[in-house]
Structure formats: structure tokens, C-alpha cells
C-alpha positions as a printed NumPy array, in Angstrom:
array([[ -1.607, -51.602,  16.025],
       [ -2.248, -47.979,  16.95 ],
       [  0.185, -48.138,  19.827],
       [  3.207, -49.459,  17.438],
       [  2.109, -46.784,  14.839],
       [  2.443, -43.837,  17.77 ],
       [  5.75 , -45.473,  18.963],
       [  7.188, -45.405,  15.168],
       [  6.061, -41.923,  15.069],
       [  7.644, -41.085,  18.342],
       [ 10.949, -42.639,  17.463],
       [ 11.076, -41.038,  14.329],
       [ 10.96 , -37.595,  16.03 ],
       [ 13.382, -38.322,  18.737],
       [ 16.02 , -39.285,  15.4  ],
       [ 14.963, -36.198,  13.911],
       [ 15.894, -34.214,  17.224],
       [ 18.966, -35.708,  17.534],
       [ 19.647, -34.919,  13.615],
       [ 18.576, -31.155,  13.328],
       [ 20.33 , -28.18 ,  14.692],
       [ 18.708, -26.646,  17.562],
       [ 16.045, -24.264,  17.188],
       [ 16.682, -20.397,  17.674],
       [ 13.866, -20.024,  19.555],
       [ 10.556, -22.137,  19.794],
       [  6.933, -20.086,  20.236],
       [  4.488, -22.55 ,  22.327],
       [  1.561, -23.089,  23.724],
       [ -0.597, -20.536,  21.387],
       [ -3.461, -20.114,  19.026],
       [ -1.498, -19.815,  15.71 ],
       [ -2.946, -19.111,  12.358],
       [ -0.415, -20.661,   9.789],
       [ -2.421, -18.894,   6.975],
       [ -2.638, -22.066,   5.037],
       [ -6.466, -23.032,   4.159],
       [ -7.752, -19.612,   4.43 ],
       [ -8.623, -19.464,   0.539],
       [-10.716, -22.831,   1.179],
       [-12.322, -21.675,   4.448],
       [-10.42 , -24.262,   6.223],
       [ -7.744, -22.418,   8.134],
       [ -4.946, -24.577,   9.353],
       [ -4.173, -23.553,  13.201],
       [ -1.352, -25.235,  15.397],
       [  0.156, -24.338,  18.622],
       [  4.063, -24.048,  18.329],
       [  6.356, -22.86 ,  15.727],
       [ 10.215, -23.371,  15.534],
       [ 12.615, -20.856,  14.088],
       [ 15.953, -21.265,  12.712],
       [ 18.006, -18.584,  11.102],
       [ 14.778, -16.081,  10.591],
       [ 12.744, -18.806,   9.111],
       [ 10.007, -21.057,   9.785],
       [ 11.619, -24.517,  10.321],
       [  8.645, -26.482,  11.777],
       [  5.181, -26.062,  12.881],
       [  2.811, -28.574,  15.031],
       [  1.553, -28.879,  18.27 ],
       [  4.027, -28.314,  21.324],
       [  5.014, -32.208,  21.832],
       [  5.532, -32.226,  17.985],
       [  7.778, -29.217,  17.707],
       [  9.643, -29.974,  20.813],
       [ 10.277, -33.836,  19.712],
       [ 11.296, -32.484,  16.259],
       [ 14.449, -30.671,  17.749],
       [ 15.674, -28.947,  20.837],
       [ 15.216, -25.097,  21.499],
       [ 17.837, -22.323,  22.227],
       [ 14.668, -20.277,  23.702],
       [ 11.418, -20.963,  24.705],
       [  8.733, -18.593,  24.518],
       [  5.102, -19.315,  25.965],
       [  2.402, -17.793,  24.39 ],
       [ -0.128, -18.171,  27.152],
       [ -3.126, -19.363,  24.619],
       [ -2.523, -15.869,  22.572],
       [ -3.381, -15.504,  18.884],
       [ -0.658, -15.485,  16.184],
       [ -0.571, -14.822,  12.501],
       [  1.351, -14.086,   9.52 ],
       [  2.422, -10.673,   9.694],
       [  0.729,  -7.952,   7.458],
       [  2.194,  -7.065,   4.008],
       [  0.735,  -3.742,   3.173],
       [  0.622,  -3.568,  -0.619],
       [  0.209,   0.107,  -0.781],
       [  2.386,   2.829,   1.439],
       [  4.081,   6.007,   1.131],
       [  6.336,   6.16 ,   4.306],
       [  8.327,   9.003,   3.149],
       [  5.426,  11.175,   2.897],
       [  4.013,   9.704,   6.251],
       [  6.724,  10.883,   8.171],
       [  7.593,  14.182,   6.699],
       [  3.731,  15.021,   7.477],
       [  4.372,  13.971,  11.063],
       [  7.592,  16.497,  11.149],
       [  5.704,  19.392,   9.588],
       [  2.306,  20.31 ,  10.015],
       [  0.243,  17.179,  10.486],
       [ -3.199,  18.156,   9.846],
       [ -4.638,  14.58 ,   9.769],
       [ -8.104,  14.668,  11.02 ],
       [ -8.205,  18.517,  11.317],
       [-12.206,  19.233,  12.036],
       [-12.328,  22.54 ,  10.388],
       [-10.72 ,  25.435,   8.545],
       [-10.422,  27.359,  12.107],
       [ -8.657,  24.309,  13.525],
       [ -6.433,  23.975,  10.33 ],
       [ -5.762,  27.6  ,  10.707],
       [ -4.812,  27.495,  14.129],
       [ -2.466,  24.755,  14.05 ],
       [ -0.584,  26.537,  11.039],
       [  0.039,  29.761,  12.923],
       [  1.277,  27.843,  16.054],
       [  3.957,  25.826,  13.596],
       [  4.8  ,  28.982,  12.084],
       [  5.925,  30.482,  15.513],
       [  8.589,  27.937,  15.563],
       [ 10.219,  28.77 ,  12.122],
       [ 13.03 ,  31.245,  11.016],
       [ 11.519,  33.959,   9.02 ],
       [ 10.879,  33.405,   5.376],
       [ 11.109,  29.603,   5.702],
       [  8.663,  27.186,   3.781],
       [  5.743,  25.884,   5.935],
       [  4.637,  22.573,   4.262],
       [  2.374,  19.763,   5.544],
       [ -0.155,  17.529,   4.799],
       [ -3.191,  15.73 ,   5.968],
       [ -6.543,  18.09 ,   5.52 ],
       [ -9.394,  16.735,   4.346],
       [-12.506,  19.388,   3.733],
       [-14.859,  16.947,   3.224],
       [-14.78 ,  16.04 ,   7.197],
       [-15.648,  20.105,   7.692],
       [-19.127,  20.824,   8.066],
       [-18.696,  23.468,   5.356],
       [-17.028,  20.871,   2.824],
       [-15.394,  23.93 ,   1.467],
       [-11.81 ,  23.671,   0.01 ],
       [ -9.642,  26.444,   1.579],
       [ -7.948,  29.203,  -0.613],
       [ -4.986,  31.494,  -0.167],
       [ -6.565,  34.135,   1.605],
       [ -7.244,  31.401,   4.365],
       [ -3.548,  30.704,   4.803],
       [ -2.365,  34.432,   4.222],
       [ -4.138,  35.227,   7.462],
       [ -1.954,  32.743,   9.335],
       [  1.316,  32.595,   7.657],
       [  2.902,  36.098,   7.614],
       [  5.964,  36.371,   5.525],
       [  6.307,  32.08 ,   4.966],
       [  5.522,  30.696,   1.905],
       [  2.837,  27.928,   2.326],
       [  2.298,  24.568,   0.52 ],
       [ -0.03 ,  22.153,   2.177],
       [ -1.461,  18.989,   0.885],
       [ -4.631,  17.559,   0.989],
       [ -4.868,  14.064,   2.436],
       [ -4.9  ,  12.193,  -0.856],
       [ -1.703,  14.067,  -2.098],
       [ -3.53 ,  15.235,  -5.325],
       [ -4.273,  18.544,  -4.576],
       [ -2.709,  21.484,  -2.109],
       [ -3.686,  24.496,  -1.062],
       [ -0.932,  27.298,  -1.48 ],
       [ -0.692,  30.857,   0.061],
       [  0.317,  34.324,  -2.069],
       [  3.944,  34.033,  -1.03 ],
       [  3.967,  30.241,  -2.432],
       [  2.533,  31.539,  -5.668],
       [  5.039,  34.17 ,  -5.964],
       [  7.706,  32.253,  -5.304],
       [  6.892,  29.513,  -7.956],
       [  6.037,  32.509, -10.54 ],
       [  2.195,  31.492, -10.823],
       [ -0.316,  33.953, -12.081],
       [ -3.887,  33.932, -13.307],
       [ -2.12 ,  33.508, -16.754],
       [  0.111,  30.378, -16.091],
       [ -0.893,  27.459, -18.205],
       [ -0.988,  24.44 , -16.17 ],
       [  0.571,  21.399, -17.637],
       [ -1.8  ,  18.783, -19.201],
       [ -3.384,  16.64 , -16.616],
       [ -3.253,  18.864, -13.984],
       [ -5.329,  22.363, -13.102],
       [ -4.29 ,  25.537, -11.539],
       [ -7.782,  26.742,  -9.957],
       [ -9.078,  30.52 , -10.751],
       [-11.455,  32.731,  -8.984],
       [-13.734,  34.894, -10.961],
       [-11.496,  37.375, -11.441],
       [ -9.301,  35.459, -13.064],
       [ -6.548,  34.916, -10.043],
       [ -5.405,  31.669,  -8.678],
       [ -7.564,  30.696,  -5.632],
       [ -4.512,  28.872,  -4.159],
       [ -5.972,  25.466,  -5.015],
       [ -3.427,  23.307,  -7.329],
       [ -4.739,  20.222,  -8.705],
       [ -2.561,  16.96 ,  -9.591],
       [  1.574,  16.383,  -9.803],
       [  2.3  ,  18.105, -12.86 ],
       [  0.949,  21.411, -11.732],
       [  2.044,  20.887,  -7.89 ],
       [  5.724,  20.204,  -9.529],
       [  5.618,  23.866, -10.194],
       [  5.52 ,  24.646,  -6.749],
       [  7.587,  21.382,  -5.073],
       [ 10.671,  22.432,  -7.594],
       [ 11.196,  25.93 ,  -5.453],
       [ 10.57 ,  24.342,  -2.091],
       [ 13.858,  23.213,  -0.156],
       [ 14.692,  19.203,  -0.299],
       [ 14.814,  17.555,   3.054],
       [ 17.876,  16.278,   4.042],
       [ 19.305,  12.916,   4.608],
       [ 18.717,  13.24 ,   8.381],
       [ 15.275,  14.873,   8.155],
       [ 14.596,  11.815,   5.687],
       [ 15.809,   9.155,   7.993],
       [ 13.747,  10.536,  11.037],
       [ 10.449,  10.536,   8.635],
       [ 11.43 ,   7.11 ,   7.613],
       [ 11.865,   5.693,  11.367],
       [  8.832,   7.35 ,  12.412],
       [  6.638,   5.36 ,   9.769],
       [  8.585,   2.237,  10.166],
       [  7.953,   2.29 ,  13.978],
       [  4.16 ,   3.161,  13.276],
       [  4.021,  -0.117,  10.838],
       [  5.604,  -2.255,  13.248],
       [  3.445,  -1.392,  16.076],
       [  0.456,  -2.151,  13.809],
       [  1.742,  -5.608,  12.905],
       [  2.819,  -4.631,   9.317],
       [  6.291,  -6.79 ,   8.321],
       [  6.528,  -6.076,   4.802],
       [  5.507,  -2.889,   3.021],
       [  5.314,  -2.119,  -0.683],
       [  6.41 ,   1.474,  -1.011],
       [  6.627,   4.42 ,  -3.3  ],
       [  8.737,   7.257,  -1.943],
       [ 11.838,   9.047,  -3.656],
       [ 14.834,   7.59 ,  -4.73 ],
       [ 16.797,   9.715,  -1.965],
       [ 14.619,   8.112,   0.684],
       [ 15.486,   4.61 ,  -0.923],
       [ 19.385,   5.378,  -0.742],
       [ 18.549,   6.311,   3.316],
       [ 16.715,   3.001,   3.643],
       [ 19.725,   1.372,   1.974],
       [ 22.144,   2.892,   4.726],
       [ 19.985,   1.63 ,   7.474],
       [ 20.205,  -1.825,   6.135],
       [ 23.749,  -1.502,   6.003],
       [ 23.811,  -0.534,   9.778],
       [ 21.476,  -3.387,  10.519],
       [ 18.945,  -0.653,  11.569],
       [ 16.354,  -1.775,   9.124],
       [ 13.543,  -3.589,  10.762],
       [ 11.121,  -4.526,   8.284],
       [ 10.984,  -5.642,   4.667],
       [ 10.393,  -3.07 ,   2.194],
       [ 10.103,  -3.401,  -1.66 ],
       [ 10.462,   0.206,  -2.954],
       [  8.775,   1.073,  -6.29 ],
       [ 10.276,   2.961,  -8.937],
       [  8.482,   5.857, -10.856],
       [  7.11 ,   5.065, -14.122],
       [  7.772,   7.955, -15.969],
       [ 11.624,   8.01 , -15.518],
       [ 13.56 ,   7.385, -18.623],
       [ 14.469,   3.879, -19.183],
       [ 18.239,   4.409, -18.724],
       [ 17.381,   5.711, -15.329],
       [ 15.206,   3.083, -14.2  ],
       [ 17.448,   0.144, -15.125],
       [ 20.142,   2.073, -13.243],
       [ 18.147,   2.267, -10.279],
       [ 17.055,  -1.735, -10.718],
       [ 20.556,  -2.631, -10.762],
       [ 21.879,  -0.629,  -7.813],
       [ 20.579,  -3.24 ,  -5.139],
       [ 20.198,  -6.904,  -5.108],
       [ 16.777,  -7.513,  -6.224],
       [ 16.985, -10.731,  -3.996],
       [ 17.644,  -9.036,  -1.111],
       [ 14.564, -10.181,   1.065],
       [ 14.892,  -6.897,   3.486],
       [ 15.117,  -4.456,   0.89 ],
       [ 15.094,  -4.343,  -2.934],
       [ 13.505,  -1.88 ,  -5.936],
       [  9.943,  -3.616,  -7.12 ],
       [  7.732,  -2.468,  -9.793],
       [  7.282,   0.824, -11.576],
       [  4.361,   3.066, -10.61 ],
       [  2.773,   5.562, -12.839],
       [ -0.486,   7.562, -12.156],
       [ -3.438,   7.459, -14.627],
       [ -5.41 ,  10.369, -12.886],
       [ -6.104,  11.84 ,  -9.393],
       [ -8.631,  10.881,  -6.69 ],
       [-12.542,  10.951,  -5.856],
       [-12.376,  13.094,  -3.178],
       [-10.428,  15.936,  -4.931],
       [-12.812,  15.34 ,  -8.019],
       [ -9.854,  14.791, -10.219],
       [-10.498,  10.858, -10.798],
       [-10.874,  10.125, -14.521],
       [-14.441,   9.47 , -15.334],
       [-16.359,   8.13 , -18.043],
       [-19.017,  10.584, -17.76 ],
       [-19.141,  13.428, -15.22 ],
       [-19.477,  13.476, -11.495],
       [-23.028,  13.176, -10.435],
       [-22.565,  16.301,  -7.97 ],
       [-20.307,  18.354, -10.595],
       [-21.95 ,  17.725, -14.164],
       [-19.194,  19.654, -15.72 ],
       [-16.342,  17.716, -14.649],
       [-15.09 ,  14.391, -15.592],
       [-11.966,  14.48 , -13.838],
       [ -8.056,  14.693, -14.913],
       [ -6.946,  11.923, -16.903],
       [ -3.078,  12.224, -17.13 ],
       [ -2.232,  10.179, -20.428],
       [ -2.962,  10.096, -23.954],
       [ -3.502,   6.554, -24.849],
       [ -1.507,   6.202, -27.586],
       [  1.488,   7.671, -25.625],
       [  0.559,   5.583, -22.517],
       [  0.605,   2.538, -24.534],
       [  3.84 ,   3.102, -25.918],
       [  5.608,   3.951, -22.363],
       [  4.059,   1.073, -21.279],
       [  5.139,  -1.52 , -23.859],
       [  8.79 ,  -0.277, -23.518],
       [  9.164,  -0.844, -19.944],
       [  7.225,  -4.348, -19.963],
       [  9.717,  -5.069, -22.807],
       [ 12.873,  -4.171, -20.348],
       [ 11.129,  -6.557, -18.103],
       [  9.659,  -4.12 , -15.279],
       [  6.491,  -5.201, -13.541],
       [  4.288,  -2.334, -13.61 ],
       [  1.5  ,  -0.392, -11.575],
       [ -0.959,   1.868, -12.378],
       [ -2.683,   4.202,  -9.883],
       [ -6.344,   4.505, -11.221],
       [ -9.419,   5.49 ,  -9.484],
       [-12.017,   6.396, -12.137],
       [-13.748,   3.988, -14.573],
       [-12.149,   6.135, -17.282],
       [ -8.531,   5.715, -15.755],
       [ -8.922,   2.133, -15.057],
       [-10.167,   1.446, -18.903],
       [ -7.029,   3.359, -19.803],
       [ -4.875,   1.662, -17.619],
       [ -6.465,  -1.812, -18.989],
       [ -6.239,  -0.897, -22.525],
       [ -2.138,   0.106, -22.057],
       [ -1.696,  -3.512, -20.44 ],
       [ -3.288,  -5.232, -23.274],
       [ -1.271,  -3.625, -25.819],
       [  1.86 ,  -4.506, -23.65 ],
       [  1.177,  -7.957, -23.049],
       [  0.697,  -8.746, -26.476],
       [  3.893,  -6.64 , -27.578],
       [  5.689,  -8.924, -24.553],
       [  4.613, -11.927, -25.85 ],
       [  5.769, -11.417, -29.442],
       [  9.183, -10.455, -27.881],
       [  9.337, -13.747, -25.838],
       [  8.482, -15.719, -28.801],
       [ 10.854, -14.146, -31.193],
       [ 13.694, -15.453, -29.106],
       [ 12.186, -18.943, -28.234],
       [ 13.571, -20.753, -31.305],
       [ 17.091, -19.937, -30.119],
       [ 16.366, -20.832, -26.692],
       [ 15.048, -24.071, -27.819],
       [ 18.271, -24.57 , -30.217],
       [ 20.529, -24.086, -26.778],
       [ 18.377, -26.243, -24.403],
       [ 17.389, -28.858, -26.864],
       [ 14.14 , -28.709, -24.877],
       [ 10.489, -27.332, -25.953],
       [  9.609, -24.148, -24.163],
       [  6.265, -22.681, -23.298],
       [  6.484, -19.039, -23.018],
       [  4.174, -16.84 , -20.55 ],
       [  4.01 , -13.538, -19.653],
       [  4.187, -13.42 , -15.708],
       [  4.821,  -9.926, -15.036],
       [  2.042,  -9.633, -12.625],
       [  0.822,  -6.18 , -13.69 ],
       [ -1.185,  -4.297, -11.117],
       [ -3.629,  -1.647, -10.864],
       [ -3.729,   0.24 ,  -7.525],
       [ -6.974,   1.411,  -5.965],
       [ -9.143,   0.122,  -9.143],
       [-12.086,   2.192,  -7.252],
       [-14.75 ,   2.536,  -9.834],
       [-15.099,  -0.062, -12.767],
       [-17.249,   0.235, -15.861],
       [-19.245,  -3.047, -15.501],
       [-17.473,  -4.741, -18.644],
       [-13.763,  -4.14 , -16.854],
       [-13.964,  -7.297, -14.591],
       [-13.932,  -9.211, -17.059],
       [-11.123,  -7.476, -18.481],
       [ -9.082,  -7.488, -15.048],
       [ -9.686, -11.462, -15.345],
       [ -8.999, -12.09 , -18.925],
       [ -5.651, -10.228, -18.48 ],
       [ -4.7  , -11.68 , -15.188],
       [ -4.406,  -7.901, -13.953],
       [ -4.022,  -7.61 , -10.038],
       [ -6.484,  -5.277,  -7.885],
       [ -4.286,  -3.634,  -5.383],
       [ -7.142,  -2.064,  -3.275],
       [ -7.123,  -0.223,   0.091],
       [-10.518,  -1.131,   1.974],
       [-10.124,   1.568,   4.739],
       [-10.779,   3.976,   1.995],
       [-14.136,   3.517,   2.08 ],
       [-14.348,   4.259,   5.679],
       [-14.06 ,   7.61 ,   4.876],
       [-15.23 ,   7.692,   1.322],
       [-18.487,   6.478,   1.881],
       [-19.842,   9.75 ,   3.469],
       [-19.544,  11.325,  -0.037],
       [-19.06 ,   8.576,  -2.861],
       [-22.685,   7.966,  -3.531],
       [-22.966,  11.697,  -4.309],
       [-19.861,  11.792,  -6.516],
       [-20.817,   8.792,  -8.405],
       [-25.067,   8.287,  -8.164],
       [-26.682,   4.985,  -7.938],
       [-25.806,   3.083, -10.941],
       [-21.696,   3.844, -10.404],
       [-21.988,   3.186,  -6.961],
       [-22.698,  -0.353,  -7.748],
       [-19.206,  -0.906,  -9.173],
       [-17.238,   0.866,  -6.65 ],
       [-14.841,  -0.529,  -3.998],
       [-15.998,  -3.889,  -5.521],
       [-14.315,  -6.193,  -3.806],
       [-16.221,  -9.215,  -3.749],
       [-16.856,  -8.946,  -7.69 ],
       [-13.39 ,  -8.994,  -8.235],
       [-12.816, -12.168,  -6.517],
       [-15.705, -13.462,  -8.147],
       [-14.378, -12.906, -11.398],
       [-11.055, -14.963, -10.337],
       [ -9.206, -11.634,  -9.74 ],
       [ -6.287, -11.667,  -7.327],
       [ -7.252,  -8.963,  -4.869],
       [ -4.142,  -7.282,  -2.662],
       [ -4.726,  -5.094,   0.278],
       [ -2.982,  -2.34 ,   1.549],
       [ -3.518,   1.328,   3.289],
       [ -2.411,   3.939,   1.034],
       [ -0.737,   5.323,   4.128],
       [ -0.659,   8.229,   5.305],
       [ -4.178,   8.773,   3.514],
       [ -5.221,   6.417,   5.922],
       [ -3.792,   4.78 ,   9.124],
       [ -1.55 ,   1.98 ,   8.542],
       [ -3.441,   0.112,  10.948],
       [ -4.804,  -2.908,   8.986],
       [ -7.413,  -3.783,  11.22 ],
       [ -9.218,  -0.831,  10.022],
       [ -9.266,  -2.002,   6.46 ],
       [-10.192,  -5.831,   7.732],
       [-13.207,  -4.062,   9.469],
       [-14.259,  -2.217,   6.322],
       [-13.981,  -5.137,   3.972],
       [-16.284,  -7.366,   6.392],
       [-18.748,  -4.662,   7.123],
       [-18.593,  -1.925,   4.58 ],
       [-19.673,   0.479,   7.233],
       [-18.388,   3.308,   8.833],
       [-16.316,   2.832,  11.892],
       [-19.337,   4.237,  13.782],
       [-21.546,   1.667,  12.223],
       [-24.021,   4.078,  11.135],
       [-23.84 ,   3.827,   7.12 ],
       [-23.341,   0.966,   4.703],
       [-22.063,   1.085,   1.417],
       [-23.302,  -1.403,  -1.339],
       [-23.158,  -4.292,   1.297],
       [-23.293,  -7.061,  -1.53 ],
       [-19.332,  -6.305,  -2.02 ],
       [-18.551,  -7.554,   1.547],
       [-15.703, -10.395,   2.35 ],
       [-15.192, -12.813,   4.815],
       [-12.484, -12.34 ,   7.236],
       [-10.671, -15.323,   5.771],
       [-10.761, -13.5  ,   2.363],
       [ -9.622, -10.263,   3.721],
       [ -6.839, -11.882,   5.811],
       [ -5.648, -13.656,   2.343],
       [ -5.561, -10.486,   0.699],
       [ -3.44 ,  -8.842,   3.211],
       [ -1.166, -11.506,   3.772],
       [ -0.62 , -13.965,   1.001],
       [ -2.168, -12.101,  -1.884],
       [ -0.227,  -9.06 ,  -1.117],
       [  2.856, -11.357,  -1.343],
       [  1.974, -12.603,  -4.779],
       [  1.481,  -8.809,  -5.707],
       [  5.275,  -8.46 ,  -5.269],
       [  6.074, -12.176,  -6.303],
       [  7.239, -13.19 ,  -3.058],
       [  4.38 , -15.773,  -2.301],
       [  6.874, -18.566,  -2.128],
       [  8.416, -16.899,   1.434],
       [  6.097, -14.515,   2.725],
       [  2.474, -14.831,   3.669],
       [  2.056, -17.979,   5.637],
       [  3.998, -19.653,   8.478],
       [  5.213, -23.002,   7.15 ],
       [  8.803, -24.437,   7.025],
       [ 10.86 , -22.474,   4.781],
       [  9.059, -19.32 ,   5.019],
       [ 10.34 , -16.155,   6.671],
       [  9.682, -15.916,  10.51 ],
       [  7.629, -12.58 ,  10.066],
       [  4.589, -13.169,  12.591],
       [  2.607, -11.194,  14.847],
       [  0.836, -11.73 ,  18.321],
       [ -2.127, -10.067,  18.972],
       [ -4.493,  -9.403,  22.05 ],
       [ -7.494, -11.194,  21.053],
       [ -8.462, -13.793,  18.363],
       [ -9.624, -11.65 ,  15.21 ],
       [-11.251, -14.883,  13.65 ],
       [-14.028, -14.84 ,  16.923],
       [-14.24 , -10.873,  17.366],
       [-17.128,  -9.064,  16.896],
       [-16.62 ,  -6.159,  14.032],
       [-15.677,  -3.725,  16.439],
       [-13.743,  -5.88 ,  18.703],
       [-11.915,  -6.299,  15.466],
       [-11.475,  -2.939,  14.905],
       [-10.005,  -2.402,  18.287],
       [ -7.738,  -5.358,  18.127],
       [ -3.876,  -4.708,  19.456],
       [ -0.451,  -5.871,  18.47 ],
       [  1.372,  -7.33 ,  21.341],
       [  4.642,  -8.374,  19.45 ],
       [  5.743,  -7.733,  16.027],
       [  8.464, -10.484,  14.955],
       [ 10.549, -10.249,  11.387],
       [ 12.927, -12.545,  10.58 ],
       [ 12.799, -14.365,  14.103],
       [ 13.626, -11.162,  15.818],
       [ 11.06 ,  -9.141,  17.976],
       [ 10.949,  -5.485,  16.297],
       [  8.103,  -4.531,  18.57 ],
       [  6.716,  -5.289,  21.954],
       [  3.713,  -3.442,  23.269],
       [  4.443,  -2.149,  26.684],
       [  2.516,  -3.377,  29.701]])
């Protein structure tokens, strides 16, 4: 009976091979993690993939795939590990590329090193032109002291200078930049922002949060389209080299237009969902939404992003109680709750997905309250049109709100707000690599009690909350293996410090958050995140098997090949 069964199966496969069009390419002899079964801790592995027209057509053993259909091209994996491409749920690729093109202060070890790099850059510029850049992080310096305008004046000459901290929530500017923006000691900072003053009442050069940063940015010349393209190309290449096949990104509308041109030229090599600005007028948002096909799998606009507060590193995250290391400061909330509720409801009723940046526990609470109000209003709106829909269709229709609202970062929560996340079905879009840096100072900022509810990945999963992962690139490297390492160890990269280890995840949970859950967060889980028939052929080939690697080995994983839509878009040099 067994022999008969095998014969029938083989005959069926041959029949299929005679009917189906040949695969464009078959990858075989591999260790392929399809992504199925990650949540059940029983992940599926196959050895071969058949690809046709940019999609996975068939998976299985080598014999099954070759028997199913002929192959135009065959690629022997020689046992290499393959998995779905990473979907980074939170990036700023234009900002990352522009940082690279200007003064890149990432990982600068001291103020003196920062000054030296700025001085060298100034020699390359025409007189009086702006010095811009980003990436400095004073918490990594032995002094842990913020720079000031005098520190910049000493090395910038006649150039106005504007240099953002790594988180993008504060900047240091020099005296010439303050003059160009007409900022003095009597300038009132817009609501939700701050202009730091010294004991004499003059600006120190530290500007906190976007409303005040806008005063400076308004007088800085904008990059032209060619510069924007160079910046975007740098970041896209960086993403592909690290195994990222999809990005959920927040850059300027002018950057989206550049990406659109790249797509028209068939030079956009990965998938991008570009977020729109929550604060923009509804008419503008609707126009941007209508500008490009929302069903374009390569490029489209996505959710609206708003900001509830700043960052822990800058002590501008909005907290319910003062910072443990700064008892006069509870951060800077950016909205009045009533206004926020109204704006959120208006945009929800217009059919937009909404995501809020919220770091502090107060900011997260504000975001949850706004979503609660908006979801109630949205349900009432849908129910009001239900009778007419049922009359037209002669069917009973059940109405649910499928908007998939998100909170980006969700770093510190009040203990009761995990239940609110679950009840409201809010997605927690988080960046585990943040903890690698933040654990050096977060306990001092938060104190022991609040630290229990910070970067609480496992608590979210335990409450049934969807957890999606990204990097916040360029705040952190776009390398997803740093995030996986952080998620499973909650240790710094040296392995010398651990933060609240009860919140560790399994590798399967972290992989799911970085692939299928991040696809769900952008409403694309039916075409991304797993390697199965009908899904996009977006996958990566690695130099090791992360499921058997030690944490340190995982941290040093290299990508050998990145495939998007069946096409190789990155291949490591030997």
C-alpha cells in the first residue's frame, strides 16, 4: 500500500509539472525557515523554493519542487540558511542618508572629537554656508554633558551650525544659527518645546522638540532632489545589505516624490510604506493618499504619524511623575488631550491608519485615550451607514473597526495601560535595539519601579498585544540582528549589563515580530512575512543559522544575499 501511495503522489507531481509554467528560479539544497509555525514554536523548514513572477510558487523538499515544475534557473544554496526578509516597522531613511552626507556624528566618543569632526567638515564648505549634521549622543561621553553654542562657535567660524542629537528630539546650534533664526533670550518657545537658557537668560544653543526646532529649520536651505536621491540611495543600500526587504518609513513628502521617480525608473529595489504627517490638514492628507496607488506592493503611502512627546535620552519624554534624576522635569507633552482627541477622531473617520510616537508613560496614556475616543466615534460612524448598506446588499453586515492603530516606541507604560493596549487592539511598534544604548542610563531616569514597565516586550505579548519590531534608523543601526540580540538577552552588546531580564523573548517571538507582525502592522500580512505559495519572494540568505547560534554569534550574523520580488538586490562580496 505504501509503494502504491508513493507512486500515485509521484504521478500527481509529474502531471503538475506538465501543466504549470516553468519556475523563473529554484533555490534548493538549503535550510529554509518559511516563517510558518513561529508562533506555535514549531517552525517549518523546507529545502527548496520555486519562484515565478516575483512570488513564491511552491515550497518543499528538493525532489518535490523539481517534480512540481521545471526551473529556468537553479541556484544551489549549499546548505545555507534562508528566511523571510526583515520588515523594519520604523525608519527615517531620508534623515539617515542626509546624516551620512553631512556631518555624521554617530558614535562620536567625546565633545572634543565632535568639535574636530565639525571643524574638518567646515573646511569643505563655501563661506557662510550652513553646517548641518546629526548623531551625537552626550550620554556616551565621560562628561555626559550637553554641548552648547560656545562649543560650536569655537570650531564653526562664520558658518551657522545646526546639529541634531541621535534621537532627533534636541539639537545644538551655534550663535550664528540663533541669529539667522532671530532667536534670543526673550523668544518664547512654541507649546511642547523648549529653548534652553543659561543663568544670564541667553540661549545655551540647546533646542528641544520639533516646534522649536522648526524655528531653526525654517531658515536652513532645503536639499535639492539630487541630494535627496543620494541620501535615499545610501539608506536603501544599507538596508538591503542588512537583510531588510521592507521599510515602514517617515521621511518628507519631497522624499516620497524622489522614491516615486526611482520606482518609475525601475531603480527602487525594496518595498516602502511612507507615512504621512498627522498634523497636516485633512485636505493635504487626502491629496497625498490619492497621489499614488495604495495597492502598489513596492511603494505607497501608509499611516499618519504624530508625536506625543520626545525621548528619554533628552529627558523630553512625557512622564506621569518627574524623572528620578531630574525631579523638576516631567518632560514635554506635545498635545492638549482634548485637541488630540478631536484631531485623531477626524482622521480616523477619514479612514486613515494612525500611529503615535509615545515614549513616556504619560504620552502613552494620552495616545491610548485618543485612540479610545476615535474608535468609539469611528464605530458610530460605521453603524450610521449600516442600514443603507444592508438595504442595498440584502444581507446582514457586521461592523468592526480594522484600523490597526499603533503606538511607536511604547517605551514606558503605566502598569494598567497594558490592559488598555489589549482592549483597544493597539499595536506596539517597538525597537529592541534602543535598549542596547538606553540601559546605560534608563534606570537613573526612571527609577526601579518604572523600570519594571519599560521596554516591556514580553508583557505586551503576555497581554495579547501585537508586537512589531523595527530600528528607528538612524537612531540605531538598521542591522536587525542587533535587535534580535537585544530581544533575547536584554543585555548590552558587551554582555556586561542586563536590564529587567523577565522581559526577554524567545528568538522565534523576536523573528515573528520582525517579519509577520511588522507586516500585519502595515496591513500586508497576506503577502509578506512568510515564504509560502502566493507570498512575495522576499527573502535573505545568511552566513549562519540564527536559530542555533549563540547570542554573540547572532549579533555578528552577516547577510550573503537579499532577494526582493525574486530578484537579487544585494550580494555580499567574497
